C-alpha positions as CSV (number, residue, x, y, z in Angstrom):
1,M,0.0,0.0,0.0
2,I,2.8,2.4,0.9
3,R,4.6,1.6,-2.3
4,L,1.4,2.3,-4.2
5,L,1.0,5.7,-2.5
6,M,4.6,6.6,-3.3
7,L,4.1,5.6,-6.9
8,L,0.9,7.7,-7.2
9,T,2.6,10.7,-5.5
10,C,5.5,10.4,-8.0
11,V,3.1,10.2,-10.9
12,S,1.2,13.3,-9.5
13,Y,4.4,15.3,-9.2
14,T,5.5,14.3,-12.7
15,A,2.1,15.4,-14.1
16,V,2.4,18.8,-12.4
17,A,5.9,19.3,-13.7
18,M,4.8,18.3,-17.2
19,A,1.9,20.7,-17.0
20,A,4.2,23.5,-15.9
21,E,6.6,22.9,-18.7
22,T,3.7,22.8,-21.2
23,E,2.4,26.1,-19.8
24,K,5.9,27.6,-20.2
25,Q,6.3,26.5,-23.8
26,T,2.8,27.8,-24.7
27,L,3.7,31.2,-23.2
28,Q,7.0,31.3,-25.0
29,T,5.4,30.4,-28.3
30,W,2.8,33.1,-27.8
31,L,5.6,35.6,-27.1
32,D,7.4,34.6,-30.2
33,Q,4.3,35.5,-32.2
34,H,3.4,38.7,-30.4
35,L,6.6,40.3,-29.1
36,G,7.2,42.3,-32.3
37,E,3.9,44.1,-32.0
38,L,4.4,44.6,-28.3
39,V,7.8,46.3,-28.9
40,Q,6.1,48.6,-31.4
41,T,3.5,49.5,-28.7
42,Y,6.4,50.2,-26.3
43,Q,8.1,52.5,-28.9
44,T,4.8,54.3,-29.5
45,L,4.4,54.9,-25.8
46,H,8.0,56.0,-25.5
47,R,7.7,58.5,-28.3
48,N,4.6,60.0,-26.8
49,P,5.1,60.5,-23.1
50,E,2.7,62.6,-21.0
51,L,3.3,64.2,-17.7
52,S,1.5,63.4,-14.4
53,L,-2.2,64.4,-14.5
54,Q,-2.0,64.9,-18.3
55,E,-2.1,61.2,-19.4
56,S,-5.2,61.4,-21.5
57,E,-3.9,59.9,-24.8
58,T,-1.9,57.3,-23.0
59,A,-4.9,56.2,-21.0
60,A,-7.0,56.1,-24.2
61,L,-4.5,53.8,-25.9
62,I,-4.5,51.3,-23.0
63,A,-8.3,51.5,-22.6
64,G,-8.7,50.7,-26.3
65,R,-6.4,47.6,-26.1
66,W,-8.2,46.2,-23.0
67,R,-11.5,46.6,-24.8
68,Q,-10.1,44.7,-27.7
69,F,-9.2,41.9,-25.3
70,G,-12.7,41.6,-23.9
71,F,-12.3,43.5,-20.6
72,E,-15.1,45.6,-19.1
73,V,-13.3,49.0,-19.2
74,T,-13.9,52.1,-17.2
75,T,-12.0,55.3,-17.8
76,G,-11.6,58.5,-15.8
77,V,-11.1,56.8,-12.5
78,G,-9.2,59.2,-10.2
79,G,-8.3,61.4,-13.1
80,H,-7.0,59.6,-16.1
81,G,-7.0,56.2,-14.4
82,V,-8.3,53.2,-16.3
83,V,-9.8,50.0,-14.8
84,G,-10.3,46.8,-16.8
85,V,-12.2,43.8,-15.3
86,L,-12.3,40.3,-16.9
87,P,-14.6,37.9,-15.0
88,N,-13.8,34.2,-15.7
89,G,-15.8,32.0,-13.3
90,D,-15.4,31.3,-9.6
91,G,-12.2,32.2,-7.9
92,P,-10.2,35.0,-6.3
93,T,-9.7,38.5,-7.7
94,L,-6.2,39.5,-8.8
95,M,-5.3,43.1,-9.5
96,L,-2.3,43.9,-11.8
97,R,-1.2,47.5,-12.0
98,C,0.9,49.7,-14.4
99,D,1.5,53.5,-14.2
100,L,0.9,56.0,-17.0
101,D,3.0,59.1,-16.4
102,A,6.3,60.3,-17.6
103,L,8.9,62.8,-16.2
104,P,10.0,66.4,-17.1
105,V,13.3,65.0,-18.3
106,T,15.0,65.7,-21.7
107,E,15.9,62.5,-23.4
108,Q,19.6,62.0,-24.3
109,T,19.6,58.4,-25.4
110,Q,19.7,59.1,-29.2
111,L,17.5,56.1,-29.8
112,P,15.6,56.2,-33.1
113,Y,12.3,56.2,-31.2
114,A,13.5,58.8,-28.6
115,S,11.0,61.3,-27.2
116,T,11.1,64.8,-28.6
117,K,8.1,66.0,-26.6
118,T,8.4,69.2,-24.6
119,A,6.2,70.9,-22.0
120,P,6.2,74.3,-20.3
121,I,7.6,74.6,-16.8
122,A,6.6,76.9,-14.0
123,G,8.2,80.3,-14.2
124,G,8.6,80.0,-18.0
125,G,10.7,78.0,-20.4
126,Q,10.3,74.4,-21.6
127,T,11.4,71.0,-20.5
128,G,11.7,67.7,-22.4
129,V,9.3,64.9,-21.4
130,M,10.5,61.3,-21.2
131,H,9.6,57.9,-19.8
132,A,12.8,57.9,-17.8
133,C,11.3,55.7,-15.1
134,G,10.2,52.8,-17.3
135,H,6.5,53.4,-17.1
136,D,6.3,52.7,-20.9
137,I,7.7,49.2,-20.2
138,H,5.2,48.8,-17.3
139,M,2.3,49.6,-19.5
140,T,3.4,47.4,-22.4
141,N,4.2,44.5,-19.9
142,L,0.6,44.7,-18.6
143,I,-0.9,45.0,-22.1
144,G,0.9,41.8,-23.1
145,T,0.1,40.0,-19.9
146,S,-3.6,40.9,-20.1
147,Q,-3.8,39.9,-23.7
148,Y,-2.3,36.5,-23.0
149,L,-4.6,35.9,-20.1
150,A,-7.6,37.0,-22.1
151,E,-6.7,34.6,-24.9
152,H,-6.1,31.7,-22.5
153,R,-9.0,31.8,-20.1
154,D,-9.1,28.0,-20.0
155,R,-6.0,28.1,-17.8
156,W,-7.3,30.2,-14.9
157,S,-10.5,30.9,-13.0
158,G,-11.6,34.0,-11.1
159,T,-11.5,37.7,-11.9
160,L,-8.6,39.6,-13.4
161,M,-8.6,43.3,-12.6
162,V,-6.1,45.5,-14.4
163,I,-5.5,49.2,-13.6
164,A,-3.5,51.9,-15.4
165,Q,-2.8,54.5,-12.7
166,P,-2.0,58.1,-13.3
167,A,0.3,60.5,-11.4
168,E,2.6,57.9,-9.8
169,E,5.5,60.3,-10.0
170,L,3.7,62.8,-7.9
171,G,2.6,60.1,-5.4
172,Q,-1.0,61.0,-6.0
173,G,-2.5,58.5,-8.4
174,A,-3.2,55.6,-6.2
175,K,-4.9,57.8,-3.6
176,A,-7.0,59.5,-6.3
177,M,-8.2,56.1,-7.7
178,L,-9.0,54.8,-4.2
179,D,-10.8,58.0,-3.3
180,D,-12.8,57.6,-6.5
181,G,-14.1,54.3,-5.2
182,L,-11.7,51.9,-6.9
183,F,-12.3,49.0,-4.4
184,E,-16.0,49.9,-3.9
185,R,-17.0,50.5,-7.6
186,F,-15.2,47.5,-8.9
187,A,-13.8,44.9,-6.5
188,K,-11.4,44.7,-3.6
189,P,-8.8,42.3,-4.8
190,D,-7.5,39.3,-3.0
191,F,-4.0,40.0,-4.3
192,A,-2.3,42.9,-6.1
193,V,1.0,42.7,-8.0
194,A,3.1,45.2,-10.0
195,M,6.5,45.2,-11.6
196,H,9.0,48.1,-11.7
197,V,12.0,48.2,-14.0
198,S,15.5,48.3,-12.5
199,S,18.3,50.2,-14.2
200,D,21.2,48.3,-12.7
201,D,19.9,44.7,-12.9
202,V,20.5,42.5,-15.9
203,V,17.7,41.9,-18.3
204,G,16.2,38.4,-18.0
205,T,16.0,38.6,-14.2
206,V,13.3,39.4,-11.6
207,G,13.9,40.4,-8.0
208,L,11.5,40.4,-5.1
209,M,11.6,40.4,-1.3
210,P,9.2,40.1,1.6
211,G,8.7,43.1,4.0
212,Y,9.6,46.7,3.5
213,S,10.9,47.5,0.0
214,Q,10.0,51.2,-0.4
215,A,10.0,54.0,2.1
216,N,7.7,56.5,3.6
217,V,8.4,59.8,1.8
218,D,7.7,63.1,3.4
219,S,8.7,66.6,2.2
220,V,9.4,69.2,4.9
221,D,9.6,73.0,4.3
222,I,11.2,75.1,7.1
223,T,11.3,78.9,7.1
224,V,13.8,80.1,9.6
225,R,13.0,83.7,10.7
226,G,15.3,86.5,11.8
227,R,15.6,90.3,11.9
228,A,17.0,92.0,8.8
229,G,19.7,94.6,8.7
230,H,23.1,95.7,7.3
231,G,25.8,93.1,7.0
232,S,28.2,95.6,8.7
233,A,26.1,95.7,11.9
234,P,25.2,92.0,12.7
235,E,24.6,92.9,16.4
236,K,21.4,94.7,15.3
237,T,20.1,91.7,13.5
238,I,19.1,88.1,14.0
239,D,20.7,86.2,11.2
240,P,18.5,83.5,9.7
241,I,21.3,82.1,7.6
242,V,23.5,81.4,10.6
243,Q,20.4,79.7,12.2
244,A,19.9,77.6,9.1
245,A,23.5,76.5,9.1
246,E,23.2,75.4,12.7
247,L,19.9,73.6,11.9
248,V,21.4,71.7,9.0
249,M,24.1,70.3,11.3
250,A,21.6,69.6,14.1
251,L,19.4,67.7,11.7
252,Q,22.2,65.3,11.0
253,T,22.0,64.0,14.6
254,I,18.5,62.8,14.3
255,V,19.3,59.6,12.4
256,S,22.8,59.2,14.0
257,R,21.8,59.7,17.6
258,E,18.0,59.4,18.1
259,V,16.8,56.7,15.8
260,D,17.3,53.0,16.6
261,P,20.3,51.9,14.4
262,Q,18.2,48.9,13.3
263,Q,15.6,51.2,11.8
264,P,16.5,52.8,8.5
265,A,15.9,56.6,8.1
266,V,17.2,59.4,5.9
267,V,17.0,63.1,6.5
268,T,18.3,65.1,3.5
269,V,18.4,68.9,3.2
270,G,18.0,69.2,-0.6
271,S,17.6,73.0,-0.9
272,I,18.5,76.1,1.1
273,H,17.8,79.7,0.0
274,G,18.3,82.9,1.9
275,G,19.4,86.5,1.3
276,T,19.6,88.7,-1.7
277,K,22.9,90.6,-1.6
278,H,26.4,90.4,-0.1
279,N,25.9,93.1,2.6
280,I,22.3,92.4,3.6
281,I,21.3,90.1,6.4
282,S,17.8,88.9,5.5
283,D,14.8,88.2,7.7
284,R,14.3,84.6,6.6
285,C,15.9,81.5,5.1
286,H,14.0,78.6,3.5
287,L,15.1,74.9,3.7
288,Q,13.6,72.0,1.9
289,L,14.0,68.5,3.2
290,T,13.1,65.0,2.1
291,V,12.6,62.4,4.9
292,R,12.6,58.7,4.3
293,T,11.6,55.9,6.8
294,Y,10.0,52.5,6.8
295,D,8.3,52.2,10.1
296,D,5.4,54.6,10.8
297,G,6.6,55.1,14.4
298,V,10.0,56.1,13.3
299,R,8.4,58.4,10.7
300,Q,6.6,60.3,13.4
301,Q,9.7,60.3,15.7
302,V,11.8,61.9,12.9
303,L,9.3,64.5,12.0
304,A,8.8,65.5,15.6
305,A,12.6,65.8,16.0
306,I,12.8,68.1,13.0
307,R,10.2,70.4,14.6
308,R,11.9,70.3,17.9
309,K,15.4,71.1,16.6
310,A,14.1,73.9,14.4
311,K,12.5,75.5,17.5
312,A,15.5,74.9,19.6
313,V,17.8,76.7,17.2
314,A,15.4,79.7,17.0
315,D,15.2,79.8,20.8
316,A,19.0,79.8,21.1
317,H,19.1,82.9,18.8
318,D,16.1,84.6,20.5
319,A,14.5,84.5,17.0
320,P,10.9,84.3,16.0
321,Q,9.6,80.8,15.8
322,P,10.2,79.0,12.5
323,E,7.5,77.8,10.2
324,V,7.6,74.0,9.7
325,M,5.4,72.6,7.0
326,I,5.2,68.8,6.4
327,S,3.7,67.4,3.2
328,E,3.1,63.7,3.6
329,G,4.0,61.8,0.4
330,T,3.7,58.1,-0.2
331,P,3.6,55.6,2.7
332,S,6.1,52.8,2.9
333,L,5.5,49.7,0.8
334,N,5.4,46.4,2.7
335,N,5.5,43.3,0.4
336,D,3.3,40.6,1.8
337,A,5.6,37.7,2.9
338,E,3.2,34.8,1.9
339,L,2.4,36.4,-1.5
340,A,6.1,37.1,-2.2
341,G,6.9,33.4,-1.5
342,Q,4.2,32.3,-4.0
343,L,5.5,34.7,-6.6
344,K,9.0,33.5,-6.2
345,Q,8.0,30.0,-7.1
346,S,6.0,31.2,-10.1
347,F,8.8,33.4,-11.4
348,A,11.2,30.5,-11.0
349,R,9.0,28.3,-13.2
350,A,8.6,31.0,-15.8
351,I,12.2,32.2,-16.2
352,G,14.3,29.7,-14.2
353,A,15.2,29.8,-10.5
354,A,18.7,31.2,-11.3
355,N,17.1,34.3,-12.7
356,V,15.1,35.1,-9.7
357,F,17.0,37.1,-7.1
358,D,16.5,38.5,-3.6
359,S,16.2,42.2,-4.1
360,E,17.2,44.8,-1.6
361,P,15.1,47.5,0.1
362,S,15.2,51.0,-1.3
363,M,14.6,54.4,0.3
364,G,12.7,55.5,-2.8
365,G,8.9,55.8,-2.7
366,E,6.1,54.1,-4.6
367,D,2.4,54.8,-4.2
368,F,1.5,51.2,-5.0
369,S,1.9,50.9,-1.3
370,R,-1.5,52.6,-0.8
371,Y,-3.3,49.5,-2.1
372,G,-1.6,47.4,0.6
373,R,-2.6,50.0,3.2
374,Q,-6.2,49.1,2.3
375,G,-5.7,45.5,3.6
376,V,-4.8,43.9,0.2
377,P,-1.7,41.6,0.1
378,I,0.6,43.3,-2.4
379,V,4.0,42.7,-4.0
380,L,6.1,45.0,-6.1
381,A,8.7,43.0,-8.0
382,R,11.8,44.3,-9.6
383,L,12.4,43.7,-13.3
384,G,15.9,43.8,-14.7
385,S,16.1,45.8,-17.9
386,V,19.7,46.3,-19.1
387,A,21.6,43.8,-21.2
388,A,24.6,42.1,-19.6
389,S,26.9,43.5,-22.3
390,R,25.9,47.1,-21.5
391,L,26.3,46.6,-17.8
392,A,29.8,45.1,-18.4
393,R,30.7,48.1,-20.5
394,F,29.7,50.5,-17.7
395,E,31.8,48.5,-15.2
396,A,34.8,48.5,-17.6
397,L,34.5,52.3,-17.8
398,G,34.3,52.6,-14.0
399,V,31.0,54.4,-14.1
400,P,27.5,53.3,-12.9
401,P,24.8,52.7,-15.4
402,P,22.4,55.6,-15.9
403,S,19.8,55.5,-13.1
404,L,16.1,55.8,-13.4
405,H,15.0,59.4,-13.9
406,S,18.2,60.0,-16.0
407,G,17.9,61.3,-19.6
408,L,20.4,58.6,-20.5
409,Y,18.4,55.6,-19.2
410,Y,16.8,53.1,-21.5
411,P,15.8,49.5,-21.2
412,D,16.4,46.7,-23.7
413,P,12.8,46.3,-24.6
414,E,12.5,42.9,-26.3
415,A,14.3,40.9,-23.6
416,T,12.7,43.0,-20.8
417,L,9.2,42.4,-22.1
418,R,9.8,38.7,-22.7
419,T,10.9,38.3,-19.1
420,G,8.2,40.5,-17.6
421,I,5.3,39.1,-19.4
422,A,6.4,35.5,-18.9
423,A,6.9,36.1,-15.1
424,L,3.7,38.1,-14.6
425,A,1.4,35.9,-16.7
426,T,2.7,32.7,-15.0
427,A,2.2,34.3,-11.5
428,A,-1.4,35.4,-12.5
429,I,-2.3,31.8,-13.7
430,D,-0.9,30.4,-10.4
431,L,-2.8,32.8,-8.3
432,L,-6.0,32.3,-10.3
433,E,-5.6,28.6,-10.3
434,K,-8.5,26.6,-11.7
435,A,-10.4,24.5,-9.3
436,E,-9.4,21.2,-10.8
437,R,-5.8,22.1,-10.5
438,R,-6.2,23.1,-6.9
439,E,-7.7,19.8,-6.2
């Protein structure tokens, strides 16, 4: 009896392995047939970037594709957001997300499909507009994945919910879509998954990790006040620039001396402006800070310390109280551990275990986190996008590869899309597993 059970188990495992290999081959064959047109879509999106809150044509392109694939499509969700829903029998709801917006960056890649778009900037003048953060890859990746899943509904069961989110670069799009009833008007998903390109990981690889992977992002504006006067008579003034200099140094002790060393935090003074002339002591100086943390308790601790130190410096100079304005940005992104474990297995089946790596946390921000804050298990995976030969060339030159948000960054689209679609489609089929397969 035991030997029979062992034999049946072996046969079962063999059947599962054969089914997985068949699925992989089917997906690769489909990619062979469709990758050319998907690359053309990518190039179209790359040539025609739109800034945050202005993504009307980009949204229309994606909405049109999803309608062609049979999705129930709603536009104008939270601005230019697009939601596509594809019911396919009983089962869980999976949400896949891409982002629409480009950056005010002038492209320097000299690619034949480089963006030449421009846009006005505040205060006058023009800036180039570019998909310097890979959102064009994200959109094309989700277009390809949704098309494959729509054409292979026999392989999964449940509801596929795809969203194209505006204004990610401003940290506003996810909130806007949620405030517009995303999870009430459509469905609250059982899982949500997204991918983001990496500019320094080799194409053909995908990285992910459980736990915190992106930071809380807060912007702090501090106006230090003083008493103006002539630079030759400083005793008659209260110098706000001296206060600001002291404050910059005092802020450095928050992370080094107040925050638990096991808790990551960053306080950066990115801008300081004060005064108008060599011999004038002004009455104010303005500082702009970015604050990055993971833990919400640490977040509040650091922001409170900034307020306290700004007040303490003013008190020490007998100066008017400073003005401290905090603009909360994106909350930290916490990848669900169980979902990350499931995705790691799916990605390994799709692209090979050797090509799935453990990514490292970043102090950057991503508003995909807001969906997780609504109680949905989420994972943001990292998609390698640069050919090994290009990375080797940068290493030989002793320079880092161009980072995201650089006018010189570009992905290798064919290989990036092949990897991203294979990994994401396989993960979706596993998460929306048909009842007979679950049994």
